[in-house]
C-alpha positions in Angstrom: -62.7 23.0 -26.2 -60.2 25.0 -24.9 -57.4 22.6 -23.9 -53.9 22.4 -26.5 -54.3 19.8 -29.2 -50.9 18.7 -29.3 -49.4 15.6 -31.7 -46.8 13.6 -30.2 -45.2 11.3 -32.7 -43.1 8.5 -31.3 -45.7 8.6 -27.8 -46.3 4.5 -27.5 -41.9 4.2 -27.2 -40.8 4.9 -23.2 -39.8 8.8 -23.5 -42.8 9.4 -25.4 -45.5 7.2 -22.9 -43.9 10.0 -20.2 -44.8 13.2 -23.4 -48.1 11.8 -23.6 -48.7 12.2 -19.6 -47.2 14.7 -18.4 -49.4 16.3 -21.9 -52.1 15.2 -20.4 -51.9 16.2 -16.7 -51.1 19.2 -18.0 -54.9 19.8 -19.7 -53.7 18.8 -23.1 -55.9 16.3 -25.6 -52.7 14.4 -27.4 -53.0 12.7 -30.7 -50.5 9.7 -31.0 -49.3 7.8 -34.6 -48.3 4.7 -33.6 -46.0 2.8 -36.5 -46.5 -0.8 -37.3 -44.2 -1.6 -34.4 -45.8 0.5 -31.6 -49.7 -1.5 -30.5 -52.0 0.5 -28.9 -51.7 -1.9 -25.9 -48.4 0.0 -24.7 -50.7 3.3 -24.5 -53.5 1.9 -22.5 -52.8 2.3 -19.3 -53.4 6.3 -20.3 -56.3 5.7 -22.9 -57.7 4.5 -19.5 -57.3 7.5 -16.9 -57.7 9.6 -19.5 -60.2 8.9 -22.4 -60.8 10.0 -25.2 -57.9 13.2 -24.3 -55.8 10.7 -25.8 -56.4 9.7 -29.7 -54.2 7.1 -31.8 -54.2 6.2 -35.8 -51.7 4.2 -37.6 -49.6 5.6 -40.3 -45.8 5.9 -41.0 -44.4 9.2 -40.2 -41.1 8.9 -42.5 -43.2 9.2 -45.5 -44.6 12.6 -47.5 -48.6 11.3 -47.0 -48.6 9.4 -44.2 -47.0 13.0 -42.6 -49.2 14.9 -44.5 -52.4 12.1 -42.6 -51.0 12.9 -39.7 -51.6 16.5 -39.1 -55.0 15.8 -40.8 -56.2 13.5 -38.8 -55.1 15.8 -35.4 -57.4 18.7 -36.8 -60.2 16.0 -37.7 -60.2 15.3 -34.6 -59.1 17.7 -31.9 -59.7 20.9 -34.4 -56.6 22.2 -34.6 -53.0 21.4 -33.5 -51.2 23.7 -31.8 -48.4 21.5 -31.1 -46.4 19.4 -32.3 -44.0 17.2 -29.5 -41.7 14.9 -32.8 -40.2 12.1 -30.5 -39.2 9.9 -33.7 -36.2 8.7 -34.7 -33.3 6.1 -34.0 -30.0 5.5 -33.4 -26.9 3.1 -35.2 -23.6 3.4 -33.7 -20.3 1.3 -32.5 -17.9 1.4 -35.1 -16.7 4.2 -37.4 -17.1 6.4 -40.1 -15.1 3.4 -42.9 -17.1 0.7 -41.4 -21.1 2.6 -41.4 -22.9 0.9 -43.7 -24.6 3.3 -46.2 -28.1 1.6 -45.2 -26.8 2.5 -41.7 -26.6 6.1 -42.7 -29.9 6.7 -45.2 -31.3 5.3 -41.6 -30.5 7.5 -39.3 -31.0 10.1 -42.1 -35.3 9.1 -42.6 -36.0 8.6 -39.5 -33.4 11.4 -37.5 -34.0 14.1 -40.5 -36.6 13.3 -42.9 -39.1 12.5 -40.2 -38.9 16.0 -39.1 -38.7 18.1 -42.2 -42.0 15.6 -43.4 -43.8 16.1 -40.0 -42.8 20.0 -39.9 -43.6 20.9 -43.6 -47.2 19.3 -43.0 -47.8 20.7 -40.0 -46.9 24.8 -40.0 -49.2 26.1 -43.2 -52.0 24.5 -40.0 -50.0 27.0 -37.7 -49.7 29.4 -39.8 -53.6 29.4 -40.4 -54.7 29.6 -37.2 -52.1 31.9 -36.1 -48.6 30.5 -34.6 -47.8 27.1 -32.7 -44.9 25.4 -31.3 -42.6 22.6 -32.2 -40.3 21.0 -29.9 -37.9 17.8 -31.5 -36.0 15.7 -30.2 -32.4 16.0 -30.3 -29.1 14.4 -29.2 -26.3 15.6 -26.3 -24.5 13.4 -29.8 -24.8 16.4 -32.0 -22.0 18.9 -30.2 -19.9 16.1 -28.6 -19.0 12.3 -28.0 -19.0 11.6 -31.8 -16.6 9.4 -32.5 -18.4 6.1 -34.3 -21.3 7.5 -34.6 -20.8 10.0 -37.0 -24.0 8.7 -39.6 -25.9 9.4 -35.6 -24.4 12.3 -34.7 -24.9 14.1 -38.5 -28.0 13.3 -38.7 -28.8 15.4 -35.2 -26.7 18.1 -36.1 -28.9 18.1 -38.9 -32.0 18.1 -37.3 -30.7 20.9 -34.5 -30.1 23.6 -38.0 -33.9 22.3 -39.0 -35.1 23.3 -36.3 -32.9 26.9 -36.4 -34.4 27.3 -39.9 -37.6 26.5 -39.5 -37.5 29.3 -36.1 -35.8 31.6 -38.6 -38.0 30.9 -41.3 -42.3 31.4 -39.7 -41.0 33.1 -35.7 -43.3 36.1 -37.9 -46.0 34.2 -38.0 -46.1 32.9 -34.2 -44.5 29.0 -35.2 -41.7 28.1 -32.2 -39.4 25.6 -33.5 -37.5 24.3 -30.3 -35.0 20.9 -29.8 -34.6 19.1 -26.5 -30.6 17.3 -26.6 -30.6 14.7 -24.4 -27.8 12.7 -22.7 -28.5 8.3 -23.0 -31.8 8.0 -21.0 -32.5 6.1 -18.3 -35.0 3.2 -19.8 -35.3 -0.5 -18.7 -34.2 -1.2 -22.1 -30.7 1.3 -21.7 -30.1 -0.3 -18.4 -30.4 -3.5 -19.6 -27.8 -3.3 -22.6 -25.3 -0.9 -20.6 -25.6 -3.1 -16.6 -22.5 -2.2 -16.0 -22.7 2.1 -16.9 -23.5 4.9 -14.1 -26.9 5.1 -14.5 -27.2 7.6 -12.3 -26.2 10.2 -14.7 -28.9 9.4 -16.9 -31.5 11.3 -17.2 -35.4 10.4 -16.7 -37.9 10.6 -19.7 -40.5 12.8 -16.6 -37.7 15.0 -16.6 -37.2 15.8 -20.1 -40.5 15.6 -20.8 -41.7 18.5 -18.4 -39.1 20.6 -20.4 -40.3 19.9 -23.9 -44.0 20.9 -22.3 -42.8 23.9 -21.2 -41.6 24.3 -24.4 -44.7 24.8 -25.7 -46.2 26.3 -23.2 -47.3 30.7 -23.7 -44.1 30.7 -20.2 -42.0 29.4 -23.0 -43.5 32.4 -25.8 -39.7 34.3 -25.9 -37.9 31.2 -26.5 -37.3 30.0 -30.2 -34.4 28.4 -32.4 -33.1 27.5 -28.5 -31.0 23.4 -28.6 -32.0 22.7 -25.2 -29.1 20.7 -23.0 -31.2 17.7 -21.5 -28.6 15.4 -19.7 -27.8 17.6 -15.8 -24.4 18.3 -15.4 -23.3 14.9 -16.0 
């Protein structure tokens, strides 16, 4: 088959479903690892619509074994891996640094940096073997601004940005590109419920972010490598 094979981590979430749909609508075959808190039902509509082009399996990507197994399963299913859209992440904040518990700090580093490192570490050798590939990570506007009372989250996302740039430098001659999108607040039902008085018009719909992620994996973006792309509009 000639369709691109794409691993979408965090594909069962609000942004993840939009990313999966965008890739599927553009002819890709999409594999989604499900964490223990995810359910296949969250992707049921996509599975019904796109059938065998969507593949799910259960794995924990915050472990070395889980990340390596994810790449193995994708290659066994799709024959190769052309792109990774890494959406796994989380937020902790609302307190100053002196009040940030060690567990919260460690959680941000595990979710937002370690998981990205493990997935990239597992995927890159296969991409190099097959002649190249593209990795796109979801960073955050907080890596650049708005860090007050969000130190653990902001530092973890800044570290993710550095990881993306390092991958881009190290593997560009082997055909592997790495980029990141930097959203602000994503316009989801959950965010609207948690912040009912916010200006929702300034938030970015998941579908808009998904289009940028998809573009960065395509041949049209072949000259883009090591970019940290803001996707928070003009707000």
